[in-house]
Structures are given as C-alpha cells and as structure tokens.
Z-matrix of the N, CA and C atoms (Angstrom, degrees):
N
C 1 1.435
C 2 1.528 1 110.86
N 3 1.356 2 116.44 1 -41.43
C 4 1.453 3 119.97 2 179.46
C 5 1.521 4 110.74 3 -63.57
N 6 1.330 5 114.93 4 -37.25
C 7 1.452 6 119.14 5 -179.95
C 8 1.524 7 110.41 6 -65.60
N 9 1.319 8 116.79 7 -40.28
C 10 1.460 9 121.69 8 178.97
C 11 1.532 10 110.29 9 -65.10
N 12 1.339 11 116.71 10 -42.66
C 13 1.469 12 120.37 11 177.40
C 14 1.532 13 110.87 12 -62.67
N 15 1.334 14 116.94 13 -39.42
C 16 1.462 15 121.01 14 178.66
C 17 1.516 16 111.58 15 -63.86
N 18 1.336 17 116.64 16 -41.63
C 19 1.468 18 120.66 17 179.41
C 20 1.526 19 110.34 18 -66.32
N 21 1.346 20 116.65 19 -41.97
C 22 1.471 21 120.42 20 178.87
C 23 1.530 22 110.14 21 -62.80
N 24 1.336 23 117.29 22 -43.76
C 25 1.466 24 120.66 23 178.41
C 26 1.521 25 110.85 24 -62.23
N 27 1.343 26 116.70 25 -39.78
C 28 1.451 27 120.59 26 179.74
C 29 1.522 28 110.83 27 -63.67
N 30 1.347 29 116.57 28 -48.27
C 31 1.463 30 119.98 29 178.41
C 32 1.527 31 110.98 30 -61.75
N 33 1.326 32 115.81 31 -44.24
C 34 1.459 33 120.28 32 -178.81
C 35 1.528 34 110.63 33 -62.02
N 36 1.331 35 117.05 34 -44.66
C 37 1.464 36 119.66 35 -179.22
C 38 1.525 37 110.91 36 -66.20
N 39 1.325 38 117.92 37 -36.39
C 40 1.463 39 120.24 38 177.99
C 41 1.523 40 110.90 39 -67.84
N 42 1.328 41 116.77 40 -39.02
C 43 1.470 42 120.18 41 178.16
C 44 1.529 43 109.86 42 -64.35
N 45 1.335 44 115.95 43 -44.35
C 46 1.467 45 119.75 44 179.85
C 47 1.524 46 110.50 45 -63.64
N 48 1.340 47 117.60 46 -43.01
C 49 1.462 48 120.47 47 178.64
C 50 1.522 49 110.82 48 -61.07
N 51 1.333 50 116.67 49 -42.66
C 52 1.458 51 120.52 50 179.79
C 53 1.520 52 110.61 51 -63.60
N 54 1.333 53 117.08 52 -44.33
C 55 1.471 54 120.71 53 179.70
C 56 1.532 55 110.76 54 -63.09
N 57 1.329 56 117.18 55 -41.96
C 58 1.466 57 120.76 56 -179.79
C 59 1.522 58 110.41 57 -65.94
N 60 1.328 59 117.36 58 -40.86
C 61 1.462 60 120.07 59 179.37
C 62 1.520 61 111.84 60 -66.60
N 63 1.339 62 117.73 61 -27.99
C 64 1.456 63 121.18 62 -179.46
C 65 1.528 64 112.86 63 -83.60
N 66 1.337 65 118.33 64 -7.65
C 67 1.463 66 120.70 65 179.18
C 68 1.518 67 110.47 66 -67.61
N 69 1.307 68 114.99 67 150.90
C 70 1.461 69 121.16 68 177.59
C 71 1.524 70 109.04 69 -70.40
N 72 1.326 71 116.32 70 127.61
C 73 1.464 72 119.95 71 -176.21
C 74 1.522 73 112.62 72 -90.23
N 75 1.329 74 117.60 73 -3.85
C 76 1.467 75 118.79 74 179.08
C 77 1.528 76 109.58 75 -74.45
N 78 1.322 77 115.49 76 164.85
C 79 1.460 78 120.56 77 -177.42
C 80 1.515 79 111.81 78 -66.19
N 81 1.295 80 114.93 79 149.61
C 82 1.454 81 120.76 80 178.72
C 83 1.516 82 109.36 81 -93.45
N 84 1.314 83 115.92 82 148.77
C 85 1.462 84 119.99 83 177.56
C 86 1.524 85 108.71 84 -141.68
N 87 1.311 86 114.58 85 161.55
C 88 1.458 87 119.44 86 178.71
C 89 1.519 88 110.00 87 -71.77
N 90 1.303 89 115.17 88 146.98
C 91 1.451 90 118.63 89 174.07
C 92 1.522 91 108.90 90 -70.16
N 93 1.320 92 116.34 91 159.00
C 94 1.462 93 120.34 92 -177.63
C 95 1.521 94 111.85 93 -60.96
N 96 1.346 95 116.78 94 -34.71
C 97 1.465 96 119.30 95 179.51
C 98 1.528 97 110.32 96 -63.41
N 99 1.338 98 115.94 97 -41.21
C 100 1.468 99 119.83 98 -179.93
C 101 1.521 100 110.91 99 -67.05
N 102 1.342 101 117.07 100 -37.85
C 103 1.459 102 119.63 101 177.81
C 104 1.521 103 110.64 102 -63.76
N 105 1.346 104 116.01 103 -41.36
C 106 1.463 105 119.38 104 179.11
C 107 1.520 106 110.93 105 -64.84
N 108 1.329 107 117.03 106 -41.24
C 109 1.470 108 120.32 107 179.03
C 110 1.521 109 109.85 108 -63.78
N 111 1.328 110 116.83 109 -41.66
C 112 1.463 111 120.05 110 179.64
C 113 1.523 112 110.52 111 -64.05
N 114 1.340 113 116.96 112 -42.38
C 115 1.462 114 119.89 113 178.50
C 116 1.521 115 111.50 114 -64.03
N 117 1.332 116 116.65 115 -38.74
C 118 1.467 117 120.23 116 178.74
C 119 1.518 118 110.29 117 -65.12
N 120 1.331 119 117.36 118 -43.25
C 121 1.468 120 119.26 119 -179.87
C 122 1.526 121 111.07 120 -65.75
N 123 1.334 122 117.60 121 -36.63
C 124 1.464 123 119.73 122 176.72
C 125 1.523 124 110.99 123 -64.60
N 126 1.334 125 116.69 124 -39.90
C 127 1.465 126 119.88 125 178.25
C 128 1.521 127 111.00 126 -66.44
N 129 1.339 128 116.49 127 -40.61
C 130 1.468 129 120.09 128 178.79
C 131 1.521 130 110.00 129 -63.45
N 132 1.327 131 116.91 130 -44.62
C 133 1.463 132 120.07 131 178.08
C 134 1.523 133 110.99 132 -61.32
N 135 1.328 134 116.80 133 -41.94
C 136 1.457 135 120.81 134 -179.57
C 137 1.526 136 110.56 135 -63.31
N 138 1.325 137 116.82 136 -46.50
C 139 1.468 138 120.80 137 179.04
C 140 1.521 139 110.23 138 -64.63
N 141 1.327 140 117.27 139 -41.27
C 142 1.464 141 121.04 140 -179.90
C 143 1.528 142 111.15 141 -60.73
N 144 1.335 143 116.61 142 -45.87
C 145 1.463 144 119.21 143 -178.99
C 146 1.528 145 111.94 144 -69.60
N 147 1.329 146 117.26 145 -33.45
C 148 1.467 147 119.27 146 175.62
C 149 1.522 148 110.45 147 -65.70
N 150 1.334 149 117.00 148 -43.05
C 151 1.465 150 120.10 149 177.52
C 152 1.523 151 111.19 150 -65.30
N 153 1.328 152 116.61 151 -38.01
C 154 1.463 153 120.48 152 178.23
C 155 1.533 154 110.74 153 -63.95
N 156 1.331 155 117.13 154 -42.87
C 157 1.465 156 120.24 155 177.44
C 158 1.524 157 111.03 156 -65.61
N 159 1.333 158 116.77 157 -39.71
C 160 1.460 159 120.53 158 178.39
C 161 1.522 160 110.90 159 -63.50
N 162 1.328 161 117.15 160 -43.60
C 163 1.468 162 120.76 161 178.99
C 164 1.527 163 110.47 162 -64.45
N 165 1.323 164 117.24 163 -44.08
C 166 1.462 165 120.49 164 179.24
C 167 1.527 166 111.06 165 -62.85
N 168 1.331 167 116.68 166 -43.09
C 169 1.463 168 120.90 167 178.09
C 170 1.513 169 112.20 168 -64.01
N 171 1.340 170 116.73 169 -40.03
C 172 1.470 171 120.44 170 178.93
C 173 1.520 172 111.10 171 -65.07
N 174 1.322 173 116.73 172 -43.92
C 175 1.470 174 120.46 173 178.96
C 176 1.526 175 109.96 174 -63.21
N 177 1.322 176 116.58 175 -43.57
C 178 1.463 177 120.68 176 179.06
C 179 1.526 178 111.00 177 -63.49
N 180 1.327 179 116.99 178 -41.11
C 181 1.458 180 121.59 179 179.81
C 182 1.525 181 111.33 180 -66.31
N 183 1.341 182 117.12 181 -43.84
C 184 1.473 183 120.14 182 178.13
C 185 1.522 184 111.10 183 -64.16
N 186 1.328 185 116.86 184 -40.64
C 187 1.465 186 119.57 185 179.10
C 188 1.526 187 110.59 186 -65.44
N 189 1.327 188 116.76 187 -38.85
C 190 1.464 189 119.91 188 179.32
C 191 1.525 190 111.12 189 -66.54
N 192 1.343 191 117.59 190 -40.93
C 193 1.468 192 120.12 191 178.07
C 194 1.528 193 111.38 192 -67.79
N 195 1.338 194 117.65 193 -34.42
C 196 1.467 195 120.11 194 178.48
C 197 1.527 196 111.07 195 -68.05
N 198 1.327 197 117.25 196 -34.78
C 199 1.463 198 119.75 197 179.79
C 200 1.527 199 111.65 198 -73.14
N 201 1.336 200 115.65 199 -49.96
C 202 1.454 201 119.59 200 -176.03
C 203 1.521 202 108.07 201 -160.34
N 204 1.318 203 116.63 202 139.68
C 205 1.462 204 121.07 203 -178.01
C 206 1.535 205 111.01 204 -65.79
N 207 1.332 206 117.13 205 -40.88
C 208 1.465 207 120.97 206 -179.68
C 209 1.529 208 110.32 207 -66.26
N 210 1.343 209 117.05 208 -40.15
C 211 1.463 210 120.99 209 177.10
C 212 1.525 211 110.59 210 -62.56
N 213 1.327 212 117.35 211 -41.42
C 214 1.461 213 121.45 212 178.36
C 215 1.513 214 111.99 213 -62.69
N 216 1.339 215 116.55 214 -43.19
C 217 1.466 216 119.99 215 178.19
C 218 1.528 217 109.94 216 -64.56
N 219 1.334 218 116.79 217 -40.48
C 220 1.462 219 120.27 218 178.20
C 221 1.518 220 112.29 219 -62.70
N 222 1.324 221 116.79 220 -44.27
C 223 1.473 222 120.71 221 178.59
C 224 1.521 223 110.22 222 -63.87
N 225 1.332 224 116.84 223 -40.61
C 226 1.460 225 120.82 224 178.47
C 227 1.530 226 110.59 225 -61.62
N 228 1.333 227 116.65 226 -45.82
C 229 1.465 228 120.12 227 179.88
C 230 1.528 229 111.90 228 -65.49
N 231 1.329 230 117.13 229 -38.48
C 232 1.469 231 120.13 230 176.34
C 233 1.526 232 110.22 231 -62.74
N 234 1.329 233 117.39 232 -40.11
C 235 1.464 234 121.01 233 177.77
C 236 1.516 235 112.22 234 -63.61
N 237 1.341 236 116.61 235 -42.66
C 238 1.467 237 120.53 236 178.97
C 239 1.530 238 110.31 237 -64.43
N 240 1.339 239 116.53 238 -44.08
C 241 1.465 240 120.02 239 179.01
C 242 1.529 241 110.29 240 -63.21
N 243 1.336 242 117.68 241 -38.82
C 244 1.467 243 121.14 242 178.11
C 245 1.522 244 110.76 243 -61.89
N 246 1.327 245 116.99 244 -44.55
C 247 1.473 246 120.37 245 -179.32
C 248 1.526 247 110.33 246 -64.08
N 249 1.333 248 116.99 247 -44.31
C 250 1.466 249 119.86 248 179.08
C 251 1.527 250 111.25 249 -63.64
N 252 1.324 251 116.53 250 -42.15
C 253 1.467 252 120.94 251 179.13
C 254 1.522 253 110.85 252 -63.41
N 255 1.324 254 116.50 253 -41.89
C 256 1.464 255 120.75 254 -178.83
C 257 1.525 256 110.70 255 -64.01
N 258 1.330 257 117.31 256 -43.99
C 259 1.466 258 119.87 257 179.23
C 260 1.523 259 111.14 258 -64.96
N 261 1.327 260 116.48 259 -41.36
C 262 1.461 261 120.35 260 178.08
C 263 1.528 262 110.68 261 -62.57
N 264 1.328 263 116.31 262 -42.38
C 265 1.465 264 120.58 263 179.77
C 266 1.530 265 110.94 264 -65.41
N 267 1.336 266 118.18 265 -39.10
C 268 1.466 267 120.75 266 178.21
C 269 1.522 268 110.66 267 -62.58
N 270 1.340 269 117.35 268 -41.34
C 271 1.463 270 120.30 269 178.38
C 272 1.527 271 111.00 270 -64.29
N 273 1.333 272 116.60 271 -40.90
C 274 1.460 273 119.71 272 178.97
C 275 1.524 274 111.47 273 -64.82
N 276 1.324 275 116.83 274 -39.77
C 277 1.467 276 120.32 275 179.41
C 278 1.525 277 110.30 276 -65.64
N 279 1.345 278 117.28 277 -43.62
C 280 1.467 279 120.03 278 178.48
C 281 1.523 280 110.96 279 -62.74
N 282 1.334 281 116.49 280 -41.12
C 283 1.462 282 120.37 281 178.58
C 284 1.527 283 110.85 282 -64.90
N 285 1.324 284 116.51 283 -40.78
C 286 1.465 285 120.13 284 178.84
C 287 1.529 286 110.76 285 -64.79
N 288 1.325 287 117.26 286 -40.75
C 289 1.469 288 120.71 287 178.40
C 290 1.524 289 110.01 288 -62.97
N 291 1.336 290 117.39 289 -42.81
C 292 1.467 291 119.89 290 177.64
C 293 1.521 292 111.27 291 -63.57
N 294 1.338 293 117.64 292 -38.99
C 295 1.464 294 120.38 293 177.50
C 296 1.521 295 111.05 294 -63.24
N 297 1.333 296 116.25 295 -41.19
C 298 1.463 297 119.72 296 179.10
C 299 1.523 298 110.00 297 -64.23
N 300 1.340 299 117.14 298 -42.23
C 301 1.465 300 120.17 299 178.45
C 302 1.523 301 110.66 300 -61.69
N 303 1.338 302 116.93 301 -42.39
C 304 1.466 303 120.18 302 -179.93
C 305 1.518 304 111.47 303 -67.46
N 306 1.322 305 117.67 304 -36.89
C 307 1.461 306 120.67 305 -179.27
C 308 1.518 307 111.70 306 -70.36
N 309 1.315 308 117.39 307 -28.50
C 310 1.465 309 120.36 308 178.15
C 311 1.524 310 109.96 309 -67.91
N 312 1.340 311 116.61 310 -36.28
C 313 1.456 312 120.08 311 -176.82
C 314 1.524 313 113.01 312 -73.40
N 315 1.325 314 118.04 313 -22.02
C 316 1.464 315 120.83 314 -178.10
C 317 1.527 316 109.12 315 -74.07
N 318 1.327 317 115.45 316 130.57
C 319 1.461 318 118.37 317 178.86
C 320 1.519 319 109.13 318 -76.32
N 321 1.316 320 115.33 319 163.96
C 322 1.465 321 119.13 320 -176.99
C 323 1.523 322 110.21 321 -67.89
N 324 1.318 323 114.57 322 146.70
C 325 1.454 324 121.50 323 179.88
C 326 1.525 325 107.69 324 -93.35
N 327 1.318 326 115.71 325 126.66
C 328 1.462 327 118.93 326 -179.66
C 329 1.520 328 108.60 327 -84.58
N 330 1.314 329 116.28 328 121.88
C 331 1.452 330 120.23 329 -179.94
C 332 1.527 331 111.45 330 -101.83
N 333 1.314 332 116.82 331 -8.17
C 334 1.460 333 120.08 332 -179.72
C 335 1.528 334 108.01 333 -135.97
N 336 1.330 335 115.47 334 128.18
C 337 1.456 336 118.63 335 179.45
C 338 1.530 337 110.09 336 -87.29
N 339 1.318 338 115.46 337 -177.01
C 340 1.469 339 120.50 338 -176.42
C 341 1.526 340 111.90 339 -65.34
N 342 1.328 341 116.81 340 -34.82
C 343 1.464 342 120.47 341 179.31
C 344 1.531 343 110.69 342 -64.13
N 345 1.327 344 116.45 343 -41.84
C 346 1.461 345 120.42 344 178.20
C 347 1.514 346 112.11 345 -64.73
N 348 1.315 347 116.80 346 -40.17
C 349 1.471 348 120.43 347 178.20
C 350 1.527 349 110.95 348 -64.04
N 351 1.323 350 115.72 349 -42.75
C 352 1.463 351 119.35 350 179.04
C 353 1.523 352 110.79 351 -62.71
N 354 1.337 353 116.79 352 -42.17
C 355 1.462 354 120.35 353 178.52
C 356 1.515 355 112.15 354 -63.51
N 357 1.331 356 116.96 355 -41.98
C 358 1.463 357 120.03 356 177.86
C 359 1.521 358 111.37 357 -64.95
N 360 1.310 359 116.74 358 -41.69
C 361 1.465 360 119.58 359 178.25
C 362 1.524 361 111.09 360 -62.31
N 363 1.332 362 116.59 361 -40.83
C 364 1.470 363 119.78 362 179.38
C 365 1.526 364 110.87 363 -65.27
N 366 1.339 365 117.37 364 -42.10
C 367 1.462 366 119.91 365 179.75
C 368 1.522 367 112.11 366 -66.68
N 369 1.317 368 116.55 367 -40.70
C 370 1.471 369 119.38 368 177.95
C 371 1.524 370 110.02 369 -63.91
N 372 1.332 371 115.93 370 -41.18
C 373 1.461 372 119.70 371 178.72
C 374 1.527 373 110.98 372 -62.74
N 375 1.342 374 117.35 373 -44.90
C 376 1.465 375 120.32 374 178.33
C 377 1.522 376 111.24 375 -62.80
N 378 1.313 377 117.14 376 -39.94
C 379 1.458 378 120.86 377 179.16
C 380 1.526 379 111.04 378 -63.57
N 381 1.323 380 116.68 379 -45.93
C 382 1.468 381 120.09 380 179.35
C 383 1.529 382 111.77 381 -64.84
N 384 1.329 383 116.22 382 -41.42
C 385 1.472 384 118.88 383 177.99
C 386 1.519 385 110.04 384 -62.46
N 387 1.338 386 116.77 385 -42.63
C 388 1.461 387 120.25 386 179.29
C 389 1.508 388 112.33 387 -62.57
N 390 1.326 389 117.51 388 -40.29
C 391 1.462 390 120.13 389 -179.42
C 392 1.520 391 112.05 390 -73.32
N 393 1.324 392 117.30 391 -39.66
C 394 1.463 393 120.42 392 -175.62
C 395 1.529 394 113.00 393 -76.46
N 396 1.317 395 117.65 394 -32.72
C 397 1.466 396 119.32 395 -177.06
C 398 1.515 397 113.16 396 -88.57
N 399 1.313 398 118.27 397 -6.65
C 400 1.454 399 120.78 398 176.18
C 401 1.511 400 113.72 399 78.36
N 402 1.347 401 117.38 400 34.61
C 403 1.457 402 119.93 401 175.74
C 404 1.522 403 110.07 402 -62.95
N 405 1.291 404 113.66 403 171.50
C 406 1.454 405 120.86 404 177.81
C 407 1.538 406 109.05 405 -58.64
N 408 1.329 407 116.46 406 137.28
C 409 1.465 408 120.79 407 -176.47
C 410 1.522 409 111.61 408 -65.05
N 411 1.313 410 117.71 409 -27.16
C 412 1.471 411 120.30 410 178.11
C 413 1.522 412 110.00 411 -66.45
N 414 1.340 413 116.74 412 -41.02
C 415 1.468 414 120.14 413 177.28
C 416 1.526 415 111.25 414 -65.40
N 417 1.338 416 116.30 415 -42.66
C 418 1.469 417 120.05 416 179.40
C 419 1.528 418 109.74 417 -64.20
N 420 1.343 419 117.29 418 -40.64
C 421 1.467 420 120.57 419 178.88
C 422 1.521 421 110.82 420 -64.49
N 423 1.335 422 117.85 421 -38.58
C 424 1.468 423 119.93 422 177.94
C 425 1.528 424 110.71 423 -66.27
N 426 1.328 425 117.41 424 -37.82
C 427 1.464 426 119.86 425 174.63
C 428 1.530 427 111.08 426 -62.00
N 429 1.327 428 116.29 427 -40.06
C 430 1.467 429 120.03 428 179.09
C 431 1.523 430 110.29 429 -63.26
N 432 1.341 431 117.24 430 -43.18
C 433 1.468 432 120.59 431 178.96
C 434 1.521 433 110.40 432 -62.38
N 435 1.325 434 117.07 433 -45.96
C 436 1.467 435 120.63 434 178.10
C 437 1.526 436 110.08 435 -61.64
N 438 1.324 437 116.33 436 -40.33
C 439 1.459 438 121.65 437 179.50
C 440 1.532 439 110.67 438 -61.28
N 441 1.334 440 117.18 439 -45.11
C 442 1.467 441 120.95 440 -178.82
C 443 1.520 442 110.76 441 -65.08
N 444 1.337 443 117.95 442 -44.91
C 445 1.462 444 119.96 443 179.95
C 446 1.529 445 111.52 444 -66.94
N 447 1.309 446 117.41 445 -33.84
C 448 1.462 447 120.34 446 177.04
C 449 1.524 448 110.52 447 -65.87
N 450 1.322 449 117.26 448 -41.74
C 451 1.468 450 120.02 449 178.26
C 452 1.524 451 109.96 450 -61.93
N 453 1.339 452 117.17 451 -41.94
C 454 1.471 453 119.90 452 178.98
C 455 1.519 454 111.19 453 -62.69
N 456 1.331 455 117.62 454 -40.70
C 457 1.463 456 120.42 455 -179.14
C 458 1.521 457 112.20 456 -70.78
N 459 1.323 458 117.12 457 -36.76
C 460 1.464 459 120.52 458 -177.58
C 461 1.521 460 110.77 459 -74.37
N 462 1.317 461 116.62 460 -44.92
C 463 1.462 462 120.55 461 -176.94
C 464 1.504 463 109.74 462 -85.01
C-alpha cells in the first residue's frame, strides 16, 4: 500500500510540475470587461457619496434656517467657503503631482567636474598621509586650510 501511495504521489507531483512549467510566465492583467466594471463601480460610488454629501448638507442647511436665519446664513457661507477651499486644494495637489513628475524626469545636475574631483581626491589623500605619518602639525594644518578653501571654490 505504501508503495502504491508513493507511486501516486510521484505521478501527481510530476503532473503538477508539468502543469506549472506550462503556465504562462508573463504578468497577469484584468480583462477589459473587469476594468470597465471596476470603473463603473468607482463612478457609482463617487456619485453616491456626492449625493449623500449633498443630502446631508441640504438637511443641515434647512435645519439651520429653521432654527435661526443668521445661523442658516452662517452655515451656507461655511459650506461655500468649504467648496471653494476644496477646489483650490485639489488644483494645488494636481499641480504638485505634476511638478513631482517633471522633477523626476530631470537628470541630476553636475556641480563638480572631473578636474574638481581629482583635486579633492588629491587633497584628501595628502591630508590622510599627513595625519597618518605624523608630519609636522603646521604642515597638516596648512593642508587643511588649502583643503577647506578648495572645497569652497569647487562647490
């Protein structure tokens, strides 16, 4: 019985391996029908929430006007300011996203050429040699001063 189970497992594992190897290795994507359904549901949700906010705002506005005329005018003005602020904020966010996209496309600006890099490498090397070999501190200090002024000129 164990031998039969072993043979069945072997055949089953080989079949599964063959099926897995025959699967398409490219990325999977939604079918166009599913994308359309998803877009429709997003639009329905968006319209539903806009209508819900409109109904809530209308009820709040009517209740405010029923309580007091000044309160109703205040609630109305707060609603108008909220709508204007929201639209302004959406425009700023879209503009910021476009700026970020544009900044990503710009390649890095080189502020130091090859000559400057070579000079910095030479100065760092001289400074390290001076510190490690125990040269006179006055010489090491002069290298440090030259190094600092070179960095200021290069950058």
